[in-house]
FIVO-757558 format. One line per 8 residues: number of its first residue (from 1); their letters; for each residue y, x, z of C-alpha. Coordinates in steps of 0.001 Angstrom, whole numbers. Layout:
residues N
NUM	a	Y,X,Z; ...
//
This chain:
residues 688
1	mrpeilfp	129116,5821,-30822; 132604,6618,-32344; 131843,8806,-35654; 132536,11867,-34634; 135085,12373,-37792; 137298,9769,-36135; 137852,11270,-33263; 141521,13243,-34513
9	yyapvtsl	142489,9471,-34378; 141955,8588,-30931; 143005,12069,-30040; 145826,11092,-27284; 148863,11017,-28222; 149946,14033,-26005; 147999,15997,-28745; 150802,16424,-30854
17	kgvgpkla	153647,19380,-30988; 156391,18142,-29047; 155221,15739,-27140; 154910,16693,-23400; 154207,14578,-19795; 157526,13278,-19785; 157927,11631,-23411; 154352,10726,-23503
25	ptlsahvg	155178,7249,-21911; 157463,6460,-23896; 156001,7038,-26586; 152407,5623,-25621; 154482,2160,-24095; 155913,1661,-27488; 153836,3128,-30106; 150098,3310,-28018
33	shvrdlvf	148724,5855,-26711; 145736,7251,-28944; 147192,9097,-32692; 145598,6308,-34579; 148342,3920,-32899; 151434,5925,-34083; 150103,6769,-37621; 149352,2841,-37716
41	flpsglik	153232,1812,-36510; 154423,1113,-40379; 157872,1705,-40381; 160305,-1465,-41129; 163281,-682,-42957; 164134,2255,-45377; 167406,4642,-45547; 168264,5267,-49064
49	rplvsvsq	169897,9253,-49089; 171356,9280,-52904; 173097,13035,-53799; 176526,12109,-54530; 179950,14338,-55239; 183085,12975,-52953; 185131,11758,-55831; 181676,9523,-56052
57	arvgevqt	180808,8047,-52749; 181125,4808,-51931; 182700,3496,-48632; 180457,2154,-46676; 176810,3474,-48107; 174932,6054,-46732; 175214,9511,-49110; 174460,12956,-49111
65	iavtiggy	176992,15160,-50425; 176868,19092,-51191; 180270,20560,-49297; 181993,23997,-47707; 183551,23524,-44930; 186914,24251,-45256; 188197,24144,-41728; 189069,22861,-38405
73	ppsppkgp	192090,21120,-37568; 193712,21372,-33962; 192797,18408,-31800; 193476,17578,-28672; 190740,19154,-25673; 189321,15969,-24840; 189912,14278,-28403; 187112,14308,-31225
81	qrvdvfdd	186048,17277,-32920; 186879,17392,-36804; 185766,18971,-39563; 187010,19246,-42359; 184630,19545,-45849; 185668,19755,-49513; 183945,19986,-52830; 185114,20657,-56730
89	tgrlqlty	185879,16655,-56765; 187721,15982,-53165; 187969,16375,-49744; 186623,14896,-47049; 186621,14693,-43435; 183622,14866,-40209; 184299,13313,-37489; 182133,13985,-34028
97	fhrirgfe	183887,11954,-31090; 181961,14378,-28634; 182080,18177,-29126; 179395,19850,-29674; 178939,23759,-28208; 179015,26435,-30468; 179322,24110,-33489; 182540,26373,-35465
105	qqhpvgar	179926,29654,-34774; 176926,28311,-36402; 178991,25759,-39805; 181742,28832,-40298; 184340,27770,-42754; 183233,29036,-46424; 179933,27925,-45521; 177617,25600,-47868
113	rlisgkve	176301,22829,-46217; 174597,19564,-46967; 175901,16101,-45607; 174234,12342,-44709; 175545,10373,-43442; 177501,6947,-44035; 180858,7655,-45974; 184056,5525,-44533
121	kfgqylqm	187718,5587,-44685; 190049,6145,-42125; 193602,6127,-43397; 194223,7537,-46868; 191228,9479,-46286; 186974,9676,-46768; 185893,10719,-43814; 181947,10885,-42279
129	shpdyivd	181376,9873,-38276; 178168,11914,-36437; 176251,12686,-39627; 173508,11984,-39197; 172463,15491,-41108; 174309,18837,-41576; 172180,21889,-42890; 172409,24586,-45468
137	earaedip	171654,23654,-48748; 168317,26129,-48561; 166981,23732,-46328; 167330,20813,-48808; 163936,19663,-48347; 165113,18474,-44460; 166962,15587,-45953; 164494,12954,-47664
145	pcepvypa	165940,11182,-50413; 164771,8054,-49088; 164198,7804,-45227; 161635,5347,-43563; 163476,3756,-40253; 161112,2910,-37535; 161652,497,-34550; 163483,2565,-31894
153	tldlssrm	164120,2451,-28490; 166958,4496,-26384; 164854,7510,-25550; 162716,7461,-28737; 164663,7608,-32191; 163167,7165,-35446; 163554,10206,-36184; 161410,11292,-33617
161	irkfvqta	158942,9377,-34308; 158795,9707,-38677; 158275,13638,-36828; 155344,12681,-35033; 153705,10785,-37694; 154422,13325,-40253; 152602,16006,-37931; 149590,13128,-37276
169	laalpvlp	149009,12799,-41147; 148774,16576,-41271; 146170,16649,-39165; 143765,13680,-40058; 141017,14289,-41971; 140004,12729,-45100; 137474,9287,-44691; 134869,8855,-46673
177	ewhdenml	134323,5666,-48952; 133868,2400,-47867; 134662,732,-51139; 132959,393,-54471; 134372,2606,-57634; 134704,-391,-59629; 136550,-2740,-56695; 139493,227,-56197
185	ekhgwpsf	139590,901,-59793; 140225,-3315,-60549; 142857,-3751,-58105; 144414,-460,-58766; 144272,576,-55062; 145153,4422,-54134; 142091,5827,-50908; 142980,5061,-47787
193	ndaltrsh	144289,8583,-46319; 146827,8236,-49626; 147678,4756,-48631; 148667,5426,-45176; 150695,9107,-46060; 152378,6421,-48456; 153370,3837,-46274; 154894,6393,-44373
201	spesdldq	156540,7511,-47101; 158025,5679,-49049; 159748,5778,-52073; 162278,2376,-52897; 162850,-800,-51452; 159295,-1894,-53332; 157693,415,-51527; 157826,-1450,-48684
209	sadashrl	156406,-4709,-49458; 153534,-6625,-48461; 152311,-6298,-52033; 152836,-2761,-53298; 149285,-1488,-54041; 149122,956,-51107; 149862,-1862,-48787; 147708,-4171,-50022
217	rlaydeal	144682,-1423,-49478; 145424,-1151,-45619; 145933,-4699,-45063; 142736,-5681,-46886; 140853,-2232,-44786; 141844,-4088,-41451; 141010,-7647,-42714; 137805,-6477,-44239
225	ahqlalka	136704,-5207,-41026; 138041,-8068,-38290; 135942,-10701,-40933; 133015,-7961,-40518; 133382,-8409,-36657; 133983,-12024,-36453; 131525,-12424,-38980; 128909,-10739,-37249
233	rkqhrqat	129376,-11854,-33863; 128999,-15556,-35680; 125487,-14685,-37503; 124457,-13942,-33691; 125727,-17320,-32001; 123846,-18837,-34714; 120898,-16625,-33645; 121076,-17622,-29970
241	parvvvyr	118474,-20309,-29059; 120397,-23343,-27667; 119420,-26492,-26076; 118843,-28881,-28948; 121158,-31969,-28217; 119964,-35320,-29980; 122650,-38628,-30255; 121101,-41829,-28904
249	twwdlalk	123148,-44666,-28475; 125485,-43789,-25601; 127974,-43297,-28013; 127502,-46882,-29771; 128485,-48945,-26929; 131425,-46832,-25945; 132885,-47607,-29259; 132964,-51201,-28553
257	slpfaltg	134655,-50414,-26265; 137253,-49178,-28313; 140455,-51653,-29172; 140190,-49686,-33343; 137864,-48243,-35479; 137609,-44426,-36087; 138884,-42995,-38627; 137235,-41291,-41746
265	aqdraiad	137795,-37800,-40800; 137076,-38845,-36500; 133399,-39649,-38093; 132873,-36637,-40167; 133943,-34430,-37313; 131566,-36014,-34709; 129006,-35673,-37938; 129693,-32455,-37560
273	iradlasg	129346,-31446,-34281; 126052,-34218,-34527; 124576,-31268,-36351; 125598,-28012,-34437; 123961,-29543,-31616; 121008,-30358,-33459; 120589,-27137,-34855; 119323,-25458,-31869
281	hrmnrliq	121950,-22761,-31494; 125326,-22524,-30312; 128322,-24171,-31522; 131476,-22656,-32059; 133552,-25114,-33793; 136961,-26147,-33614; 138964,-29703,-34166; 141975,-29021,-35962
289	gdvgagkt	143963,-31965,-35830; 148108,-33463,-36754; 149364,-35205,-33794; 147264,-37734,-33520; 145156,-37594,-35528; 142403,-38543,-32367; 141124,-35231,-31351; 140164,-35923,-28207
297	lvalaami	138239,-38965,-28906; 136210,-37245,-31538; 135591,-34225,-28876; 134723,-37085,-26150; 131864,-37911,-28604; 130115,-34890,-28131; 130714,-35278,-24438; 129212,-38490,-24197
305	dlaeggfq	125810,-37116,-25950; 125607,-34377,-23772; 125523,-36597,-20879; 122744,-39282,-22355; 120964,-35854,-22900; 121410,-35238,-18900; 123586,-32419,-19659; 126965,-31460,-18125
313	svmmapte	130271,-30959,-20144; 133713,-29788,-19212; 137148,-30268,-21437; 139921,-28036,-20036; 143723,-28172,-20416; 146571,-25647,-20259; 148428,-28110,-17888; 147805,-30664,-14983
321	ilarqhye	149507,-33307,-16919; 147670,-32452,-20166; 144390,-32906,-18237; 145872,-35371,-16054; 145795,-37830,-19368; 142504,-36618,-21192; 140769,-37836,-17762; 142822,-40954,-17886
329	ksltilqa	142579,-42495,-21088; 138836,-42008,-21074; 138299,-43330,-17615; 137440,-46912,-19703; 135198,-45255,-22520; 133332,-43659,-20055; 133084,-46633,-17412; 131595,-48623,-20439
337	vgirsilm	128109,-46676,-20625; 128463,-45891,-16434; 129405,-41978,-17443; 130608,-40526,-14075; 133915,-38496,-14636; 136033,-36528,-12024; 139387,-34430,-12453; 140101,-30799,-11028
345	tgrdkgka	143212,-29167,-11024; 144806,-26483,-8303; 145753,-29517,-6532; 142252,-30521,-5032; 142467,-28907,-1266; 140603,-29156,1302; 137632,-32047,1680; 138387,-33249,-1336
353	reekraav	138346,-30729,-3405; 134693,-29617,-1818; 133916,-33497,-2355; 134134,-32929,-6206; 132533,-29436,-6317; 129682,-30774,-3971; 129373,-33438,-7232; 129175,-31037,-9859
361	angevtii	126856,-28981,-7999; 124093,-31735,-8009; 125154,-33253,-11281; 126437,-36159,-9868; 129523,-36076,-12514; 128598,-34834,-15990; 132165,-35084,-17529; 134340,-32919,-15890
369	fgthavfq	138433,-32247,-16815; 140395,-30164,-15038; 143177,-26438,-15386; 142106,-23456,-14842; 140020,-24482,-11655; 137627,-25846,-13546; 136077,-21549,-14196; 137322,-20675,-10496
377	dgvdfkal	134980,-19347,-8256; 133342,-21374,-6055; 132810,-24029,-8718; 129084,-24477,-10087; 127179,-26289,-12731; 124478,-28015,-12298; 123503,-27649,-16171; 126782,-27127,-18121
385	qlavideq	125773,-27502,-21920; 129255,-27867,-23676; 132999,-26417,-22972; 135927,-28089,-24710; 138945,-26585,-24334; 142250,-27838,-25947; 144767,-25485,-27169; 142121,-22369,-26176
393	hrfgvgqr	145487,-19970,-27451; 146444,-20199,-23873; 143491,-19405,-22078; 142614,-15889,-22058; 139373,-13798,-23361; 138485,-13626,-19617; 139005,-17190,-18356; 137251,-18429,-21471
401	qklfskgd	134148,-16190,-20427; 134272,-16939,-16769; 134028,-20435,-18028; 131039,-20196,-20023; 129523,-17776,-17603; 129052,-20767,-15556; 125883,-22119,-17973; 123140,-21115,-20382
409	avhylsms	124768,-21318,-23574; 126972,-22970,-24176; 127811,-24638,-26229; 131799,-24517,-27564; 134634,-27002,-28673; 138047,-25938,-28807; 140600,-27918,-29731; 144195,-27171,-31977
417	atpiprtl	147241,-29857,-32472; 149275,-27510,-34726; 148013,-28034,-38225; 147838,-24496,-40143; 146726,-24179,-43989; 143105,-23840,-44156; 143257,-20406,-45948; 145417,-18735,-42353
425	altqygea	142561,-20489,-40332; 140183,-17885,-41402; 142836,-15420,-39269; 142641,-17022,-36189; 139607,-18469,-36665; 137604,-16507,-38424; 134339,-17085,-36279; 134675,-20941,-35545
433	dlsildek	133326,-23656,-37725; 136041,-25919,-39494; 136599,-29712,-39072; 140149,-31186,-39958; 141425,-34148,-39041; 143809,-35190,-41689; 143947,-38395,-41399; 146033,-41049,-38853
441	pagrqpih	144351,-44071,-36835; 145501,-47441,-38330; 148050,-48886,-35962; 149983,-45276,-35766; 153704,-46403,-36715; 155699,-44163,-39292; 158546,-42678,-37414; 161935,-42570,-39131
449	tavlprqr	163683,-39288,-39044; 167372,-38827,-39310; 169339,-35813,-39564; 172782,-35154,-38346; 175560,-32549,-37045; 175832,-32189,-33351; 179846,-33219,-34509; 177798,-36687,-34807
457	ladviarl	176950,-36239,-30576; 179182,-39304,-29223; 177605,-41939,-32006; 173568,-40857,-30855; 175039,-41446,-27192; 176512,-44765,-27602; 173229,-46269,-30004; 171183,-44666,-27516
465	rsavaegs	172931,-46202,-24658; 172065,-50120,-27021; 168778,-48480,-27725; 168215,-48015,-23936; 169793,-51451,-23071; 167417,-52758,-25524; 164647,-51608,-23162; 163516,-48284,-25262
473	qaywicpl	163080,-45290,-23903; 164121,-41828,-25589; 162659,-37367,-24753; 166220,-35856,-25092; 164871,-32246,-25843; 167186,-28666,-25664; 166516,-26038,-27234; 166535,-22245,-25838
481	vedtaesd	170008,-20531,-26579; 169478,-17484,-25401; 166306,-15709,-25337; 166024,-16610,-21147; 164515,-19045,-19257; 167846,-18818,-16727; 170188,-20212,-19921; 166994,-22367,-20709
489	liavelrh	167424,-23511,-17306; 170929,-24306,-17666; 171238,-25616,-21170; 169129,-28513,-19631; 170472,-29237,-16825; 174228,-29415,-18194; 172722,-32172,-20972; 170934,-33831,-18013
497	selqealg	174497,-33945,-16132; 176442,-35336,-18823; 173860,-37793,-20543; 174049,-39792,-16369; 177011,-39437,-16320; 178053,-41076,-19878; 175358,-43803,-19539; 175466,-44205,-16002
505	ieiglvhg	171720,-44393,-15490; 169182,-42135,-13424; 167769,-40220,-15988; 164458,-37642,-15810; 164692,-34139,-15989; 161680,-31963,-16686; 161417,-28103,-17386; 159410,-25239,-17423
513	rmpseekd	160389,-23616,-14258; 160341,-26488,-12205; 157396,-27008,-10024; 154240,-28775,-11416; 153868,-31681,-8888; 157352,-32279,-9259; 157799,-32047,-13205; 153951,-34189,-12861
521	svisrfat	156215,-36963,-10738; 159202,-36936,-12873; 156817,-37333,-16027; 155027,-39938,-14401; 157970,-42463,-13633; 158841,-41641,-17648; 155407,-42971,-18149; 155932,-46279,-15502
529	gevkilca	159262,-47080,-17492; 160675,-46028,-13945; 163223,-43638,-16086; 163985,-44621,-19189; 165553,-40960,-20608; 163918,-38062,-20159; 165619,-34518,-20191; 163226,-31929,-21011
537	ttvvevgi	163377,-28777,-22627; 159770,-28024,-25093; 157564,-28559,-21819; 156591,-31449,-23045; 155721,-30398,-27185; 152506,-31214,-26868; 150148,-33447,-24633; 152452,-36133,-23351
545	dvptasii	151782,-39345,-23928; 153854,-41914,-23221; 152969,-45142,-25537; 156173,-46972,-24535; 158638,-44162,-26039; 160489,-44772,-29576; 163156,-42430,-29261; 163103,-38319,-29176
553	iieqaerf	166504,-36640,-29930; 166518,-33065,-30382; 170019,-31005,-30157; 169851,-28152,-32267; 166998,-28273,-34455; 167979,-25614,-36662; 166543,-23445,-33764; 163336,-24758,-34187
561	glaqlhql	159954,-23514,-35927; 159032,-26617,-38127; 155694,-26685,-36535; 157164,-27239,-33330; 159765,-29737,-34468; 156769,-31695,-35636; 155136,-31324,-32491; 157531,-32587,-30345
569	rgrvgrgr	158643,-35119,-33420; 155090,-36375,-32278; 155839,-37830,-28791; 156858,-40787,-30162; 155430,-42963,-32703; 152471,-43525,-30233; 153024,-47752,-29859; 154034,-51044,-31182
577	dksacill	158022,-50434,-31243; 159133,-48481,-34458; 160438,-45207,-33462; 162973,-42778,-34071; 163585,-38917,-34401; 167228,-37500,-34282; 167405,-33832,-35296; 171272,-32712,-34459
585	ydtplsnn	171885,-29385,-35665; 174807,-26612,-35366; 177734,-26361,-38843; 177316,-24341,-40058; 174096,-24499,-41663; 172158,-22628,-43973; 169523,-23120,-47378; 166880,-22253,-46195
593	akarlell	167336,-24487,-42289; 168917,-27091,-44001; 165337,-26747,-46861; 163412,-26803,-43360; 164775,-30024,-41493; 164927,-31982,-44951; 161342,-32009,-45225; 160705,-32749,-41819
601	rdtedgfk	163148,-35736,-42626; 161032,-36368,-45760; 156891,-36302,-44457; 155313,-36765,-41778; 152359,-35094,-43325; 151457,-32379,-40893; 149995,-30118,-43175; 152107,-29709,-45748
609	iaemdwkl	154814,-28889,-43370; 152631,-26544,-41820; 152239,-24797,-45285; 155901,-24722,-45510; 156839,-23435,-42485; 154353,-20103,-43511; 156419,-20246,-46677; 160104,-19942,-45166
617	rgegdilg	159445,-17950,-42601; 159299,-15340,-45510; 156929,-11853,-45601; 156927,-9596,-42648; 157173,-12881,-39961; 154180,-10298,-38259; 155958,-11615,-34913; 155668,-15427,-35394
625	arqsgfpd	152737,-15239,-36338; 151512,-13252,-32977; 152990,-16015,-31029; 151177,-18902,-32882; 148200,-17367,-31810; 147074,-14686,-34673; 145697,-11338,-33957; 148008,-8226,-33465
633	yrfvdpva	147185,-7016,-36451; 149141,-4331,-37922; 148762,-3868,-41829; 148223,-7687,-42493; 150889,-10314,-42528; 148776,-13220,-42539; 151575,-15498,-45074; 152134,-12544,-47638
641	hsrliata	148028,-11309,-47633; 146779,-14777,-46888; 144748,-14822,-50163; 143476,-11218,-49488; 142174,-12427,-46022; 140035,-15539,-48000; 139089,-12352,-49682; 137868,-10374,-46968
649	ardavyil	135884,-13207,-45299; 133860,-13649,-48415; 133100,-9974,-48974; 132795,-9510,-45318; 129014,-12224,-45253; 128013,-10308,-48645; 128250,-6929,-46331; 126667,-8509,-43467
657	dhgnalpe	123794,-10025,-45994; 123094,-7317,-48178; 124012,-4446,-46228; 120274,-2840,-46420; 121017,-2654,-49801; 123715,-701,-50392; 123885,3328,-50244; 123290,5110,-47165
665	prrkaiev	126816,6937,-47704; 128940,3684,-48011; 126934,1459,-45426; 127983,4378,-43155; 131745,4633,-44197; 131689,1234,-43256; 130736,1376,-40368; 133410,4377,-39804
673	lkqlfdwr	135571,1919,-41238; 134868,-1096,-38686; 135181,1820,-36015; 138510,3206,-37156; 140628,-682,-36313; 138215,-1072,-33187; 137614,-4793,-34259; 135459,-5531,-31116
681	pdiadkqd	133495,-8269,-31379; 134308,-9238,-28365; 137810,-9914,-28259; 137900,-9407,-32253; 140312,-12677,-32475; 140742,-13461,-29024; 138194,-15708,-28829; 134428,-15631,-26396
//
């Protein structure tokens, strides 16, 4: 049950004065349906309104001026309404492009008013068009010297949101303190209520920075609540009995079929997994590795161990292309030890689909590769004990839960091809144990990366023509020109036709709006060498494995994130031939974009690139973090607050381990904290 003290936080926004049935849907859609959502909706900017005289007014800036209404110059009936105002130092004119009924009666000649807005110059005169405020001097407090600005909509202005926020804050109860007094004193943090109030009433730009004391307090509280949910779930999982799986001999046989040796990082990851499987508790481990680090082979080792013990495993991928590649690359290894595997996708129909389902249900097949088809109704497992999920953030919580429900205490192994700094991994994968593959298998070719302006496009096409004539294969990647699927489609189709005309050969075309079968067909023809060049969008970013492709050209590379560019570059360098990545950019190039592209040119270390990527994004890029699969934080900036997250993770473990020894008031206060942020264990980090 939610503590009674939090009832006002979870009251509907319609309980606030001024939020009627007409406005409520708009406010709920933009901010959230509860008062808590509103007060957790922080301002994104700040308007400073210094009080100046007319002679001190600076053109182009927002200022507040005490004036006297001087008169209303005549103007055409449909023309703008103008108001002459003055003070002891000069004159200024107010302009309203839409006449306001009763304005002259409300602000008669000779009345003293405070006006606030952007001062502009019109000819020789200063003017203020549509002032933000015009109030009687006695109501000076109505104009904030520093006004927070909230993300607004057409029907919901920043000022309306601010009014509702202030109304809500005034009605909220003072919450009990869940931190030790020494900790608050050490960091100089205010109480939670004071921190929330100050976040909505900034007095300077510093008050809005991620490291302001009140922002740090809110961020830590949110991170701690999140980590408490993650760690509690981890403790619950570790206390849940699971089948013990012991490594025997099949993997040794499988290794003999490989033409290469495993890296030290792969050996360590396999040892981590085997310790989990032998512990008698459910495994939840993330294999995080750079492009080409060999994550799939590590997962396959676990699946072979399970098969030897008589259990089933499934590897689920977000696309049919990727699922098919996992299946085909694993076939030789599995056949070497006599393990039968199948591929299950949405393309399976009729008798073939029923035969596969029957083989899974009766245990004839012990290793299954597939897409979302593996967790559909009608797919039953005889002894499912391990679920391996590739690029797990592309699957919803419900989808993963549906898969886990097909077995009893199923072990969970996830794989991520996007390196992120260790501290940030605490945020995204706080419940999982982490194994990092930071070595590349022997034989991987270095990739020569060149950064060129797009003015040299003709030179690049000429070089590509020569390379293809010598037998090379290449990717040509087109960017998202605007934030719409239509423009993306136009861009790639246009470049595709231009390349075909320039090179005089058939060029494959792949984009996200193509039917899966058509897309797979084109990629298959590229993989077999029938098609020499593949013109594509970022649908080839992850998982496409064509060892014979040795060139990738990425247009308008400055539009992509560093991590995404690194993933795209990883499509080449997989075979014996020397590989090249050409990054084409539009001029002029900003200093930030130049630094990013130069970093990519100078290193292939995905973790180093990821670290720099997050730093170059800058503080406050919560949207970018969310797009990378991070939780929907309100106060935490995963980049700026990365150390705070690490501290919260350690403190959460301490609280869970020693909670009973804490004074009762503090234990109850911590429960209030958890319920306030509502990081429910089933959705805490968007995992199972």
